[in-house]
N, C-alpha and C positions, 0 to 999 in steps of 0.2 A: 587817909593819913597825912602826916606833914609831908611836905616836900624834903626829900633827905639831900644833904650837902655831903658832897664824896667828899673823904677825906678826912672830915671832920669826927673830932671824939665822936661827938653824941649823935652823929649819924652812921660810924661804924656800931656803935652800942645800939641802937636801935633796929639795925639792921640783922642785929643778930640775935636780938629779941625775937624781932618780925618773925623768921626764921624757924626760929625754936617754937615759938607759940603753930605755927603753920605745920610742923613736925607733929605735935601733939594734935592737933586738930586734925590732921590728914588719919590718922590711926582713929579717930572718932568716926571720920564718913567711913570707912574699911567697915569696922562694925556695923553702922546703919545700912549699909551696902547688903551686906551679908544676912541681916534680916529681912530686906525688903523682898530678896530671892528666895528665903526660906518661906514667904509666904505666898511663893507662886508666881513671881512675876520673872521675867526673863532679863537676861544683862541690856539688853537694847532698852528694855522700857525703863530700867530703872535710870538707866545713864539719861534717857529721852527727859524723863521728869526731873531728875538731878538737875540740866541744866537748864531747862525751864523754867522751872523757879528761883534760877539764878537770874535770869535775864527779865521775869517779870518785877524781881526783889531790886535788882540794881536800877530798871527803865522807872519804876515808882518812886525811887530816888531821886533821879535826876528830872522830875516831872516836879515832886515835890519841895527841892532846892531850883528849880526853873536853871539847872547847868547843863551849856550846852555841851553837847557828845560830837560835834562833827568831827569828820577826821577825811582826811586827804585819800584820794583815788590810788596812790601807793600806800597808804598806811591800811587803806580796807585790802587792797589785793595780799599786804603782808600777813593781817590777821585771818585772812582766808586759809593762808598758806599753811600757818601756824597753828590752823585748827584742826586742818584736815591731816599735815605731816606732822604736828608737833602734839599737842594735849589731847583733842579731841581724837585723833589717830591712837597716842599712847592710851588714852580709859578704853577704848574699842580692844585694841589688843587683848590689852590686860585681862579686861571680863571674857574674851573670847579663850584666853588660855585656860580659864577657870574647869571649862568641860574637857581639858584633857590630863590637868595638873590640878593637886589639892589646893585650893585658894592663899592657903599659908606659903606655900613653896613655889606657887606664882607669883606672889608679891614680893618674897625674897628674892627671886628672878630679876623682875623690876628695878630694885634698887641695884643695879649694876649700872645706871645712868652716871653716877657721877665720875664713871672710868669715860664713859663715852664723851662728858663734859670737858673732863681735862682732853683728852685727844683730839675735840677739836677745835678746843683754844689754842693748845698748844703747837696744834700742824696748822690751821689755817686761820689763827690770830698770831701764832708767834707770843702768846702768854708765858713770861718766865715760870719755869717749875722750879717752884723752892723746894728745899728738905721737909719741912712740913707738910704742904701740898702733898707731898708723896707719900711722907708716914700715915698722914693722918687715909687718904686713898686708899693704901695698902693694909690698915686696919679695917678699913669699911669692909674691904672686899673679904677678906679674910673672916671677919664679922658674920658678914653674911653666909659665906662658904659655912662657918660652925653651927649659925641658925637652921641652915638646909641639912644639916647633919650627913653632910656630905652627900647624898643620895645619889645612885646612880639614875632614879629614875627622872632625872632631870633632861636627860640625854632623849627626846622626842620632838614631835610637832608642836605640843604645849610650851618647851622650853625655849624654842625660835619665837615663839608669838610673845612668850613674855618678854625674854630679851630684847626684841624688837619693840617693845613697849616702851622700855627703859631708852633706845633708841632715839625713840621719837617725844620724849620728855626732855630728851639731851639737846635735840634742836629746837623744843621749844623754847628751854630756860637759854638757850645762846641766844634766839631768834630775839628774845624781849630786851638784849642788851645789847645786840651791834645791828638792830635795823631801825628802819624810821619810826615805830612804837614807841623808842625809847623815853621819848618827849610826851608819849600821851600821858595823862591821868589813869592811877592806877584802876580806877571803877571804870575809866571807860572803855580799858583794855579788855575788863571782865566783864561789860557789857556788849560787846560787838564776840568776843571769843566766847562768849555763852550764847548768845542769838547763833550763831553762826555753828557751834557745836548741836543745839537742838534741833534746828535743818537736817546735820549730816546723820545724826541719830534718827531723827523720824526717818530719812529716807531709808536709810538701812535697814529701819525696823520693816516698813512698806515692800522692799524688794526682799528681805528676808521672808517674808510671809507672815510675819508678827501677827497675832490675830489683836483686833479692835486695842488700842493704843490705851481709850478714854476709861474703859474695864476696870477700874479698880475702885476699892472700898474706901472709906473713910479716914481709919485709921494708915493706910497706903501713902494716900495722900498727903497725910499731916508727916508723915515720916522723910515723903519726900520733900516739903518744906524747909522740914530742919535740913536733911543733906545741902539743899540750896543754899539755907542763909550760912552754913558753915563752908561750903564750897565758899561763896561769897569772899568769906575772909581769908580763906585760905590763897587763893588767887592773888585777890589784893596783898597779902600778907608776903606772897612771894614776888609779884613785881617788887614792892617799897623796895625786899631785901637783893634783889638782883642789881638796881639802881645805888643801895646804898655801899655792898660789899662784892657783889660780883657773881655771875651765873658758879663759877667754879665751887667758890666757899658756900653760896647758897644752898646748893647741889647736895654738899658734903654734908651741912650739919640739920637740912631737912629729911637725910637719910635716916637719922636718927629716927624718921616715922617706923622702922623698921619694929624698933625695940616696944614702940610705941602698941601698936598693932600686933603685936605676938603677947605681950601682957595682956592686953585685953582679952588677946581669944581665949587664952589661957584663963582668966577672971570669969568670962560671961559663958563661953561657947566650951569650956573644959577641954580644948586643944593639947595635945600631948605635949609634953615634955622631956628632955634631960641635963646632961651636963655639959654636952655640946650647945644649947639653949642659953645657959647662963655665962658660959665663956664667948659666946658670940654676941652677946649683948654688952656682958661688960668692954670689948673691944669695940665695937660700937660705941660705946660712952667718950672711950679715951678718942675715938677720930672726932667726935664731936668738942671735945674737952681742947685738943691740941689746934685745933683749927681756930675756934673760937681766942686761944690763947696769942696765935699770930696776931687775930683782928685787934685783938686789943694792942698788943705791943708795934704794930705798924699805927695805930692811931696816938699811941704818944710820942711814936717820932714825926708824925707830923705835928702834931701838938708845939713840939719842941721848935719845930722850922718856926 
């Protein structure tokens, strides 16, 4: 992706497009992940192969393009931390919560991360809480609760894991914007993030006694490759969007993934739905529309100056 020019009309628009594309792609990843788990693979195995193929794909890209992917020691340490306490930790906690909650329910709880992003940015980095951000966040949270049908089943160990995955993802989003890795190329971030995640899940699988990571068939490998390719795009798009419009707005827009995964689950897996399902979808859509409108207005003001 081209370098984003913060504050410019084109940069803001591209950041919005990137985050919306990431939301739709993430919904596809959940469908592919569920299919792989339905074939008998454990969640750790799925995540291992997912990031393995991401690492291979980005590595081959760097070799073909002869692109330099060197980073400083400080950036290396930051990326390791963002893997364990951020993106890698988030995916692990979410996958583990599937053992205690229905997959759709756990995914909805994971989408509390915009709240954590907003709290972190407001309390630690003194980011201004605009009225539009507050309304968008409120609509997103209310929409998620509607999508979950206000179920009391949420109050168990699985819900803690799922909410924890949201917190970890919020740490990743803020870390990309506020740490030393902000200056890195998007694909460089993806390359190292996937490599460290691959190691993280391999070790996790060994410690958990998961038998024979390589004992998979050809269809599973092909599906793992597809997930890896889509993940490369998602991680790159999210990193690009954060640099253009910030972590708070990016997290709010890509929370629309909840609606995408919900609809795909209904169409492909026959997941149940009711009136609360559609009300929640509408609220989530309105949340995206409001935050996108604020970005457009900010871009116009910047252009006038």
